[in-house]
N, C-alpha and C positions, 0 to 999 in steps of 0.2 A: 640773477635770482631765478630760481625755478621752484614752483610750488610742489610740495610733497603731498602724499596721500593723506597725511595727518592734517595738513592745512585745509585740504578739500573737505574731508570728513567733518572737521570742526565747523567749517563754514556752513555745510549742509545741516548740521545739528542746530546751529543758530537760526537758520531759515525755518526749521521745523518749529522751534520755539516762537519765532516771530509770526508764523502763520496762525498759530492758536491765539496769540495775543491780538492778531488782526480781527479775529471773530468777535472779540470783546469790543474792539474799536467800532466795528460795523454795527454792533447792537446799540451804540450811542449815536448812530447816524453819520459817522465820519466816512468820507469817500475814500476808496482805495487807490484808484488810478492817480489822483493828485498827490497821494502820499509817496509815490515814486520819486517826486522832486526832492523830498527830504533825504532819501537815500543817496540821490545824486550829490546833494550838498555834503553829506557825510563822507562820500568818497573823496571829494575835493578837499575837505577839511583834513582827513587823515593823511592824504598825500602832501598837502600844502604845509601842514604843521608837523609832519613826520610823526604822527600819533598812532598808537596801537589800539586806541579806544574807539570801537565802533558805536554807532547809534542805531537804534532799532525800536520796534514797538515795545513799550514798557507798560506793564499793567498798572503801576502806581499812578503815573501821570494820566493815563487814559481814564482810569476810574475816577480820579479826582476831578479832572476837567469835565468828564461826562456826568458826574452826579451833581456837581454844583450848578452847572449850566442847565437851564430848564428846557431849552430847545436847541436845535442845531445852530442857529445864529449866535446864541450866547456862547455855545461851546467853542465854535471856531474863533469867536472874538477873544475869549479867555486865552486860548492857545496862542493866537497872534500877538496879543499884547504881552503875554508872558515871554514869548520868544524874542520880541523886540527889546524888552528891558534886559533880558539875559545877554543878548548880543552887545548891548551898550556896556553892561557891567564887565563883560569879558574884554571888550575892546579897550576899556579904560583901566583894566588891571585891578578892579576893585573887589573881586570875589573874596580874597582872603581878608580884606578889610571888613567886609560885611560879616564874615564868619567870626573874626576877632571881636567885633562889636557884640554880637549875640552870644558868643561862647560856643566852643565845639560841643560841650556837654548838652547845651540846649538844642543845638542842631540835631544831635543824635537822639535826644528825647523826642523831638518833633518827628523824626523818621520812625521811631518806635510807635508813636501815635498813628502814623500813616498805616502801619501794619494792622492796627485795630480797624481802621477804615476799610482796608482790604477784606478783613474777616467779615465785617458787617455787610459789605457788598456781596460777598459769597453767600451769606445767610439770606439776604434779600432775594438772590437768584433761586435759592432752594425753596423759599416760600412761594415763589411764582409757579414752580412745578416741583412738588415734593418728591415725586417718584424719581424723576431724572436727576434732580439736585442731590438726592440722597445717594444715588448710584455714583455720581461724580465725586462726592465727598469721600465715600468709603474707598473707592478705587484709588483716588489720589493720595489719601492718608496712608493706606496700606503700601502703596508703591514707594512713597517717600520713606516710610519706616524701613522698608527692605533695602532700598538702594541709596538713600540720601542724595538722590540726583534729581534736579528739577526737570531736566529734559525728559527722563523716563516718566516722571510724574505727570507732566503735561501730556505726553504722547498717550500714555495708558488711560488717563482720565478722559481725554477727548475721544479716542477711538472706542473705548468700551461704552461710554455714554451715548455716542452716536449710533453704535450698533443696537444698543438697548432701545433707543428711540425708534429705530426702524422696526424692530420686532414688536414693540409695544404700540406701533402705529400712532405715535405721538405726532401732533401737528407742530411743525417747526415754523415759528413766526419769522417772516423775512421782511416785514413792513418797513423796518428801519434801515435796511441795507440800501446804501446809496451808491449807484453805479455811474454817477455823472463823471464826465471827463473834466476838462479844465474850464470850469465856470467860475468866474470871479464872484466872490461872496460879498454881500453887504454887511459890514461889521456894525456892531452896536455898542453903546456904553451905558451902563446903569450900575446900581450898587452890586447886583449879583455878579456882573462881569468883572467889576473892579475887585471884589472880594475873591473871585475865582482866580483872576490873574495874579494877585498877590500871593495866593496860596500855591499856585503852580510855580511861581518864582521861588518861594521858600523851599518847596519840595525839590526843585531843580538844583538849587544851590547845594542842598544836602546830597543829592544824588550824584552831581558832577564831582564832588569831592570824594564821597565814599565809594561809589561804584567805579569812578574813573581811577581812583587810587588803587583799588583792589585789582582791577583788570591790568593796569600798568605794572603793579607789583608782581603779578603772576608771570608777566612777560619779562621780568627782570629789569624794568626801567622805571622812570617816574612820569607822572602825568602832570601836565600843565592845565590846571582847572580853568584858567582864563581862556586858553585856546579852545578847550572843549566847549566852554560856554558860548564862544563865538559861532562855531559851526553847528552846534546843536540848536542855538537860538535862531540862526538864519534858516535852518532846516524847518523848524516849527513855523516860522513866518511864511515861507514859500509854500509849504504844504497847506496850512490852515486858510490862507487867503483864497484858495481854490476849493475849500471844504474838506481838505485832507486831515488825517490824524496827527496827533503829536508823535514825534519820534525822538526818543531820549537815550541817554547813556545807559548801557547795560553792563552787567558782569558777564563777559563773553569767554567761551571756551577757546576762541581763536587766540587768546593771549598765551595759551600753553603750547603753541605750535612752534616749529622751527622758524617760521616767517610770520610773526604775529601781525605786523602791519598789513602785509599782503593778504593774509587770511581774513582780516577784518574787511579789507576792500572787497574781497571775493564775496563774503557774506552779503554785504550791502549791494553789490552788483547783481547777485542772483535774485535778491528780494526786489530790486528795481525791475528786473525783467518779469518776475512773477506778477508784480502789481500792474505793470503796463499791459500785460497780456489779458487782464480782466478775469483771471482765473479765480481769484479769491472769493468774490461774491457768489460764484457758481458753487464753490466748495461749501460756503456758509449756508446754502440752501439745504444742505444735508447734515448740518451740525447744529444741534440746539445750543443756545447760549448758555444753558445750564452746564454744558460740558466743561466750561472753564471754572465753574464754582469751586471745585475741589482744589484746583491749582491756586486760585486766589486765597483760599483759606490756608493752605500750606505755606504759601509765600508770606502771608501776613503773620500767622500765629507761630509757625515753626522757624521762620528765617528772619523776617524783618524785625519783629518785636524783640526776641531774645538777643540777637546780635547787637542791635542799637541800644537796647536798655542796659546791657552789660557795659557798654562804652560810656553811657550817660551817667550811670550811678556808681561805677567802680571808682573807689578812692575819693569820692566826693565828700565835702564837709556837709554840715547840717543845712546851710544856706543853699548850697548847690543841689542837694537832694530835694529840698523843697521846691526850688525853681524848676528842676527837671521833672519832678512829679506833676507839677502844675502844667508844664508844657505838654507832657504826654497826655494828661487827662483832657485838657482843653482842645488839643488837636483831635483827639479821638471823637469828641462830641460835637466839634464845630469844623475847623479846618486848620491847616498848618500855619497860616498867617496869624490867626487869633491865638493859636497855641504858642508861637514864638513871642508875640507881644505880651501875653500873659506871663510867660516865663521870665522875660526881661524885667517886667514890672515887679514881679515878686523878688527878683534878685536885687533890684534897686531900692525897694521899699520895705522888705521883710524885717530888716534889722531895726529901722526907725519905728516900726509898729510893734516891736517886741515879739515877733513871731519865731525868732530863733535866738 
């Protein structure tokens, strides 16, 4: 096996994407150096399971865990518990059983609701700094409209907003950036952590099936969602126990290369080196967190919502439409766990109550 220039370029593009998502993770207080452990687990997982699906920083999981958790201790506890449960689900081969119980349409509706959560997170960033947030939004939306490419969208949004912040002499807040090395974290358990962990589990189930399936499909193979759940779950555990960020399944350009498995391994290896070098926190001191606002909005409104909503509602009967609509709405205003529970409840009770 020899890597081609296409393999290398796709891995570098994935690293560029991951770098910008890392800035979002740092804004929630997740440490970068311990996150390298997650990429190491991802490498072992792809090689051990012969998988073409890499794991990396993912805006959806970072935003969900970061917004539900009220402080760093709650956030790393949410990610650790979520990763532990996902590892067990994958090891026992229960992922498809969980999906069958909830229904694939409800899972897609939940993912669509997560898109709205991303859009809300983007608008919150804009409200924190209207000038920089507006620049990020305009640049990201225009770039995506012209290219339909998230890599270009992320790059242009981050670069232009960062340059604007420099010339506008905007103060870049770095208080939340955690540069600690491998310091064992004290975990906690309360209602917020339990709710957050259940929400992350629901999101991860949907992501492992949807994103894993898409990436594998591009590579011309199939994904084993249970295997993905094992190595992504272990990755979250070993990262978060030291204060690191969640690292989840992504739709990766490495799947379209001649050697998709090795390109995925290269992506994760490069990110591991970048994280261990301590470079990312230094970069973040020159990049305002609002730089990611436009990308979050595009990812939520133009990608996640329509793609998943079409799968959820297409060809559904009245009962399915009602349960999916409930799931989407409740997810958007609360979290994925309550959204799925509400959707299942409607599916089970709507007929008895004469709602359809």
